[in-house]
C-alpha positions as CSV (number, residue, x, y, z in Angstrom):
1,M,-86.2,-74.7,21.6
2,E,-84.5,-74.5,18.2
3,W,-81.1,-73.1,17.7
4,I,-81.2,-72.9,13.9
5,P,-84.4,-72.0,12.0
6,N,-85.9,-74.5,9.6
7,D,-87.0,-71.9,7.1
8,W,-84.3,-69.2,6.4
9,Q,-86.5,-67.7,3.6
10,S,-89.1,-66.6,6.2
11,I,-86.5,-64.6,8.0
12,F,-85.1,-62.7,5.0
13,M,-88.0,-62.4,2.5
14,P,-89.9,-59.1,3.0
15,E,-93.7,-59.6,3.7
16,M,-94.7,-56.0,3.0
17,P,-94.8,-54.9,-0.7
18,L,-91.6,-53.0,-1.6
19,F,-93.5,-50.0,-2.9
20,E,-95.4,-49.7,0.4
21,T,-92.2,-50.0,2.4
22,F,-90.6,-47.3,0.2
23,A,-93.6,-45.0,0.5
24,R,-93.9,-45.4,4.2
25,A,-90.2,-44.6,4.7
26,A,-90.2,-41.6,2.4
27,I,-93.3,-40.1,3.8
28,L,-92.1,-40.5,7.4
29,Y,-88.6,-39.2,6.6
30,F,-89.8,-36.1,5.0
31,F,-92.5,-35.5,7.6
32,I,-90.0,-35.7,10.5
33,L,-87.6,-33.5,8.5
34,L,-90.3,-30.9,8.0
35,V,-91.3,-31.0,11.7
36,L,-87.7,-30.5,12.7
37,R,-87.3,-27.7,10.2
38,F,-90.0,-25.6,11.8
39,L,-88.9,-26.2,15.4
40,P,-86.6,-23.7,17.1
41,R,-83.1,-24.5,16.1
42,R,-82.0,-25.2,19.6
43,T,-84.4,-28.1,19.9
44,T,-82.3,-30.1,17.5
45,G,-78.9,-28.5,18.2
46,E,-78.6,-28.8,22.0
47,L,-80.3,-31.9,23.3
48,G,-81.5,-31.4,26.9
49,A,-83.6,-33.9,28.8
50,M,-86.9,-32.7,27.4
51,D,-85.4,-32.7,23.8
52,L,-84.1,-36.2,24.2
53,V,-87.6,-37.4,25.4
54,F,-89.1,-35.7,22.4
55,I,-86.7,-37.4,20.0
56,L,-87.4,-40.8,21.6
57,L,-91.1,-40.3,21.3
58,I,-90.8,-39.3,17.7
59,T,-88.8,-42.5,17.0
60,E,-91.3,-44.6,18.9
61,S,-94.3,-43.2,17.0
62,A,-92.4,-43.5,13.8
63,S,-91.7,-47.2,14.4
64,H,-95.4,-47.8,14.6
65,A,-96.0,-45.9,11.4
66,L,-93.5,-48.0,9.6
67,G,-95.4,-51.2,10.3
68,D,-94.9,-54.2,12.4
69,F,-92.0,-56.1,10.8
70,T,-91.9,-59.8,11.2
71,T,-89.0,-60.5,8.8
72,L,-85.5,-59.1,8.7
73,G,-86.0,-58.4,5.0
74,D,-88.7,-55.7,5.7
75,G,-86.4,-54.0,8.2
76,L,-83.4,-54.1,5.9
77,V,-85.5,-52.7,3.0
78,M,-86.7,-49.8,5.3
79,L,-83.2,-49.1,6.6
80,T,-81.9,-49.1,3.0
81,V,-84.6,-46.6,1.9
82,F,-83.8,-44.3,4.9
83,I,-80.0,-44.4,4.0
84,L,-80.7,-43.8,0.4
85,I,-83.1,-40.8,1.0
86,N,-80.7,-39.3,3.5
87,Y,-77.8,-39.6,1.0
88,I,-79.9,-38.0,-1.7
89,V,-81.1,-35.1,0.6
90,N,-77.4,-34.5,1.6
91,Q,-76.3,-34.4,-2.0
92,L,-79.1,-32.0,-3.0
93,T,-78.4,-29.7,-0.1
94,Y,-74.7,-29.7,-0.9
95,R,-75.1,-29.1,-4.7
96,T,-78.0,-26.7,-5.0
97,V,-78.9,-23.5,-3.2
98,F,-82.7,-24.2,-3.5
99,F,-82.5,-27.4,-1.5
100,R,-79.9,-25.9,0.9
101,K,-82.4,-23.1,1.8
102,L,-85.3,-25.6,1.9
103,F,-83.6,-28.1,4.3
104,E,-81.1,-26.0,6.2
105,Q,-81.5,-22.9,8.3
106,S,-79.3,-19.9,8.0
107,P,-77.7,-18.3,11.1
108,L,-80.0,-16.0,13.0
109,P,-78.4,-12.9,14.7
110,V,-79.2,-12.6,18.4
111,V,-76.7,-9.9,19.3
112,Q,-75.5,-7.0,17.2
113,N,-72.9,-4.4,18.4
114,G,-73.4,-5.5,22.0
115,K,-77.2,-5.2,21.9
116,L,-79.6,-8.1,22.4
117,L,-82.0,-8.7,19.5
118,Y,-85.0,-9.7,21.6
119,R,-87.3,-10.4,18.6
120,N,-84.8,-13.0,17.2
121,M,-84.2,-14.4,20.7
122,R,-88.0,-15.0,21.0
123,K,-88.1,-16.8,17.6
124,E,-85.6,-19.3,19.0
125,L,-87.0,-19.4,22.5
126,L,-83.5,-18.3,23.7
127,T,-83.5,-16.6,27.2
128,K,-81.0,-14.0,28.2
129,D,-79.7,-16.4,30.9
130,E,-79.0,-19.0,28.2
131,L,-77.3,-16.5,26.0
132,M,-75.2,-15.2,28.9
133,A,-74.2,-18.8,29.8
134,G,-73.0,-19.2,26.2
135,L,-70.9,-16.1,26.5
136,R,-69.3,-17.4,29.7
137,E,-68.6,-20.8,28.1
138,N,-66.7,-18.9,25.4
139,G,-64.7,-16.8,27.8
140,I,-66.7,-13.6,27.2
141,E,-67.4,-11.6,30.4
142,D,-69.8,-9.0,29.1
143,I,-72.3,-8.6,26.3
144,S,-70.6,-5.3,25.3
145,Q,-67.6,-7.3,24.1
146,V,-69.7,-9.0,21.5
147,K,-69.9,-7.6,18.0
148,E,-72.3,-10.3,16.8
149,A,-73.8,-13.5,18.1
150,F,-75.8,-16.0,16.2
151,V,-77.9,-19.1,16.7
152,E,-76.4,-21.3,13.9
153,G,-78.5,-23.5,11.6
154,E,-77.8,-26.5,13.8
155,G,-78.7,-24.7,17.0
156,Q,-75.3,-23.8,18.5
157,L,-74.5,-20.3,19.6
158,S,-71.5,-18.6,18.0
159,F,-69.9,-15.3,18.9
160,I,-67.8,-12.7,17.2
161,K,-66.0,-10.3,19.6
162,F,-64.9,-6.8,18.8
163,S,-61.4,-7.0,17.6
164,T,-59.9,-4.1,19.5
165,Q,-60.7,-1.5,22.1
166,E,-61.2,0.9,19.2
167,D,-64.1,-1.1,17.9
168,I,-65.7,-1.0,21.4
169,H,-65.3,2.8,21.6
170,H,-66.6,3.2,18.0
171,K,-69.7,1.2,18.9
172,K,-70.4,3.6,21.8
173,K,-70.2,6.7,19.7
174,K,-73.5,8.3,18.6
175,P,-74.0,8.8,14.8
176,G,-73.2,12.3,13.7
177,K,-70.9,13.2,16.6
């Protein structure tokens, strides 16, 4: 058993061509980003047991798509490409509206004036029980206290309560009366 390798160059020199490494990393990064963009927001925002298994399976399949690295250099190049692409995507989404809309999701209303918006809840696979649990976690006892609720772009639930009793009574009035 050797404690020190004889050939340090074999450890650090990439074996895969740099362009191939870059292409594999870029394609995989944007494919996973695209897949996560079209999943319901809560899949990425609130990791449950199934979600964690899903993420682990994605990473396992991604590692095979990246290639079998035998040198540290290949892995370092791939890691550098991921960091660089992630930095560029973050800069683009920060600086331009087009890329922000492309890569980030806007909040989706699920409650308006104390009424559940079932169509939007279905889009996010959000059950009434999950929404009610979110209300309780935020100290809200009844849905009628909620002016608006949203599934945020990152998957969390947010709530805006009516500000006064007057708002609650105003909401209950029928138009034209």
